[in-house]
Structure formats: C-alpha cells, structure tokens
C-alpha positions as CSV (number, residue, x, y, z in Angstrom):
1,M,0.0,0.0,0.0
2,K,1.1,3.6,-0.7
3,E,2.3,5.6,2.2
4,G,0.3,8.5,3.4
5,V,-3.1,9.6,4.9
6,Y,-6.1,8.1,3.2
7,S,-9.3,10.0,2.9
8,E,-12.7,8.5,3.9
9,I,-13.5,7.4,0.4
10,E,-10.1,5.8,-0.1
11,T,-10.2,4.1,3.3
12,E,-13.7,2.7,2.6
13,R,-12.8,1.4,-0.8
14,F,-10.0,-0.5,0.9
15,L,-12.2,-1.8,3.7
16,K,-15.0,-3.0,1.4
17,K,-13.0,-6.1,0.9
18,Y,-13.4,-7.0,4.6
19,L,-16.3,-5.1,6.0
20,P,-19.8,-3.8,5.1
21,V,-19.8,-0.1,4.0
22,T,-22.9,2.0,3.8
23,K,-24.4,2.8,0.3
24,Q,-22.7,5.9,-1.1
25,K,-21.7,7.8,-4.2
26,L,-18.9,10.3,-4.6
27,V,-20.0,13.2,-6.9
28,K,-18.5,16.5,-8.1
29,T,-21.6,18.3,-9.5
30,L,-25.1,19.1,-8.3
31,K,-26.5,17.1,-11.2
32,E,-24.5,14.0,-10.2
33,A,-25.6,14.5,-6.6
34,E,-29.3,14.7,-7.4
35,F,-29.0,11.5,-9.5
36,A,-27.2,9.8,-6.6
37,A,-29.9,11.0,-4.1
38,R,-32.6,9.5,-6.2
39,Q,-30.8,6.1,-6.2
40,I,-30.0,6.2,-2.4
41,K,-33.2,7.8,-1.3
42,F,-33.9,10.2,1.6
43,P,-33.0,10.7,4.4
44,L,-29.3,10.8,3.4
45,V,-26.1,12.5,4.4
46,L,-23.8,14.8,2.4
47,K,-20.1,15.1,3.3
48,I,-17.1,17.0,2.1
49,I,-14.4,14.7,1.0
50,S,-10.9,16.3,1.3
51,K,-7.6,15.3,2.8
52,D,-7.6,18.8,4.2
53,A,-10.7,18.0,6.2
54,L,-10.4,14.6,7.8
55,H,-12.5,15.8,10.8
56,K,-15.4,16.9,8.7
57,S,-17.7,17.9,11.6
58,D,-15.2,20.5,12.8
59,I,-15.8,22.6,9.6
60,K,-19.6,21.7,9.4
61,G,-18.8,19.5,6.5
62,V,-21.5,16.9,7.2
63,R,-25.2,17.5,6.6
64,L,-28.2,15.3,7.2
65,V,-30.7,16.0,4.5
66,K,-34.3,14.7,5.2
67,N,-36.0,15.7,1.9
68,K,-35.6,16.9,-1.6
69,L,-36.5,20.5,-0.8
70,D,-33.3,21.0,1.4
71,F,-31.0,19.0,-0.9
72,E,-29.8,21.7,-3.3
73,Q,-29.3,24.3,-0.5
74,E,-27.2,21.9,1.6
75,Y,-25.1,20.8,-1.3
76,K,-24.3,24.4,-2.3
77,S,-23.5,25.3,1.3
78,L,-20.9,22.5,1.4
79,I,-19.3,23.7,-1.9
80,K,-19.1,27.2,-0.4
81,I,-17.1,25.8,2.6
82,V,-14.8,24.0,0.2
83,K,-14.1,27.3,-1.7
84,N,-13.8,29.5,1.3
85,K,-11.4,27.2,3.1
86,K,-9.5,26.4,-0.2
87,L,-9.7,22.7,0.4
88,R,-8.3,20.1,-1.9
89,F,-11.6,18.8,-3.3
90,E,-12.2,15.1,-4.0
91,G,-16.0,15.5,-4.1
92,I,-19.1,15.4,-2.1
93,L,-20.2,12.0,-0.7
94,V,-23.9,11.3,-1.0
95,Q,-24.4,8.6,1.6
96,E,-27.3,6.5,3.0
97,Y,-28.4,7.5,6.5
98,V,-28.2,4.6,8.8
99,K,-29.9,4.4,12.2
100,G,-28.3,2.8,15.2
101,E,-25.7,3.1,17.9
102,Y,-22.4,4.7,17.1
103,V,-19.2,2.8,18.0
104,I,-15.6,3.4,17.1
105,I,-13.3,0.5,16.0
106,G,-9.7,1.4,15.5
107,L,-6.2,0.1,14.9
108,K,-2.9,1.5,16.0
109,K,0.6,0.2,15.5
110,D,2.3,0.2,18.9
111,L,6.1,0.0,19.2
112,T,5.9,-2.5,22.0
113,F,2.8,-4.7,21.3
114,G,2.5,-4.4,17.5
115,H,-1.1,-3.7,16.3
116,V,-3.7,-2.9,18.9
117,I,-7.5,-2.8,18.4
118,A,-9.6,-0.2,20.1
119,F,-13.4,-0.4,20.6
120,G,-15.5,2.2,22.2
121,T,-18.2,4.9,22.1
122,G,-18.2,6.4,18.6
123,G,-19.4,9.6,17.0
124,I,-18.3,13.2,17.6
125,Y,-17.9,12.6,21.4
126,T,-15.3,9.9,21.2
127,E,-12.4,12.1,22.3
128,L,-14.5,13.8,25.0
129,I,-16.0,10.7,26.6
130,K,-12.9,8.4,26.1
131,D,-15.0,5.2,26.7
132,V,-12.6,2.8,25.0
133,S,-11.3,-0.7,25.5
134,F,-8.0,-2.1,24.0
135,R,-6.6,-5.5,23.0
136,V,-3.6,-6.7,21.1
137,C,-4.4,-8.0,17.6
138,P,-5.8,-10.4,16.5
139,I,-8.6,-10.9,19.0
140,T,-10.9,-13.8,19.7
141,Y,-14.7,-13.7,20.1
142,K,-14.2,-13.9,23.8
143,D,-12.0,-10.9,23.7
144,A,-14.6,-9.0,21.7
145,Q,-17.3,-9.8,24.2
146,E,-15.1,-8.6,27.1
147,M,-14.3,-5.4,25.2
148,I,-18.0,-4.7,24.8
149,D,-18.7,-5.4,28.4
150,E,-15.9,-3.1,29.6
151,L,-17.6,0.0,28.1
152,Q,-19.7,2.5,30.1
153,M,-22.0,2.7,27.1
154,R,-22.6,-1.1,27.0
155,Q,-26.3,-0.7,28.1
156,L,-27.0,1.2,24.9
157,L,-25.8,-1.9,23.0
158,Y,-27.9,-4.3,25.1
159,G,-31.1,-2.1,24.9
160,F,-31.8,0.9,27.0
161,R,-35.2,2.5,27.9
162,G,-37.1,0.7,25.2
163,S,-34.4,0.7,22.5
164,K,-33.7,-2.6,20.8
165,K,-30.6,-4.7,21.6
166,V,-28.1,-4.4,18.8
167,N,-26.9,-7.5,16.9
168,I,-24.1,-8.4,19.3
169,P,-22.9,-11.6,17.4
170,F,-22.6,-9.4,14.2
171,L,-20.7,-6.7,16.1
172,K,-18.2,-9.3,17.4
173,D,-17.7,-10.7,13.9
174,I,-16.8,-7.1,12.7
175,M,-14.4,-6.6,15.6
176,V,-12.6,-9.9,15.0
177,A,-12.4,-9.1,11.3
178,V,-10.9,-5.7,11.9
179,S,-8.3,-7.2,14.3
180,K,-7.1,-9.5,11.5
181,I,-6.6,-6.8,8.9
182,P,-3.0,-6.1,10.1
183,L,-2.0,-9.7,9.5
184,R,-2.4,-9.0,5.7
185,H,-1.5,-5.3,5.9
186,P,1.2,-4.8,8.6
187,E,2.1,-1.5,6.9
188,I,-1.1,0.2,8.4
189,S,0.0,2.5,11.2
190,E,-3.4,3.8,12.2
191,M,-7.1,3.3,11.3
192,D,-10.3,4.7,12.7
193,I,-13.7,3.5,11.8
194,N,-15.8,6.2,13.4
195,P,-18.6,5.6,13.4
196,F,-19.5,2.1,12.7
197,V,-23.3,2.1,13.1
198,I,-24.8,-1.0,14.7
199,N,-28.5,-1.8,15.1
200,D,-30.6,-4.9,15.8
201,K,-30.3,-6.2,12.2
202,G,-26.6,-5.5,11.5
203,G,-24.3,-2.6,10.8
204,C,-21.9,-0.8,8.5
205,I,-19.1,1.7,8.2
206,V,-20.3,5.3,8.0
207,D,-16.9,7.0,8.2
208,A,-13.3,5.9,8.3
209,M,-9.7,7.1,7.9
210,M,-6.3,5.4,7.7
211,K,-2.6,6.1,7.8
212,V,0.0,3.9,6.2
C-alpha cells in the first residue's frame, strides 16, 4: 500500500474487501448529486471529502438531508465551505443515512505490542468521553465480548429504555475481522472506523480514515 493519509472514500474502498460499508456515491456536481440521491433515497447524508478536512464535523462539512427540498441548499452550502477554506476537493459524498448506535473500531501500530485494536463509544464525542477498550491484535470472540462489556455505554448496545438490543454476534464478527486486517497489511500505522453504526439487524461503516 502507498504511504500517506487516506481520505474517507479511499479508506472505505480498501475496507470494502473485509467489512460492510454504507451505500454511497462520490460526486462532483449538483446534477450528479441529485442523481445519486434518487438512487440512495432520503434521508441521506452529504459530506465534504478532502484530505484537508479529515475531521469533517469540525468545519460543518457533514449535513443530514431529510428531503428533496433542502438538498440543493445543503449541497451548495458544502461547496461554499470548500471554496472559502480552499480545500483540496475530492468530491461530495452522498451517503445513505443509517440508524443505530455509534461505535468506534480502531487500529494502531504500537512499538511494544504491535497492532492494537480499540473499541468504544463512537461519533463526535469519542475524544470527549474516552470510553474505549483495547486489546492486542488479533482478538478472539471472547476478547470481543469482554471489550463490549468493559464499556460504560454497553447498556446502549444491550437495549436501554425501550431501544432494541443491537446485533451483538454481528458486532463481534466485525471486531474480530478488523483485528485480523494487520495480518495482511502490517504497513497500516493507524485506522479509525468512526462511526460504525450498529443496530438490531446488522451494521456498516459510515466514516473511516487510515494512515500507512
């Protein structure tokens, strides 16, 4: 693999070989975006894709669009951000909106232990809450279960105040699969899948980045 920082779209193209990724289409014009929206259907998410904006929420580069009426306005608003900030522009990602709980699944190459997998509370509050569990790669299903149970947010996964329990066996399959990726690609120095959205049926990658 080529050295460098991989954008979301590049990371997800790589991960598609191993893990489920949400439906999405990278576009560069409003016309292309409208065509993609008709295929993916509302509600959907629009995102700026640029190596200058790996943390898209920090620049308001992610928009949830609930209907056709708001679509053009939100698309143009994102293009305005790209121009104002002079970002290297790869495109706008038109992405399916997936309901569920947000978790982070990450990899990091440690000088002592080799590759380590992280699992924890995902979304924009990951760094604030710091609810994360770690293991040395690769992990077993028993390790995955222990990592889930070590989290403060575990009750959200098991069903909380009327919400459905997420598909725990599916989630453990994903965690074990991620932990095995460094066996084939030891050159990966860092990877963050954040969030991986998990619900009662299954789950998929909604955002990811990688360094090699």
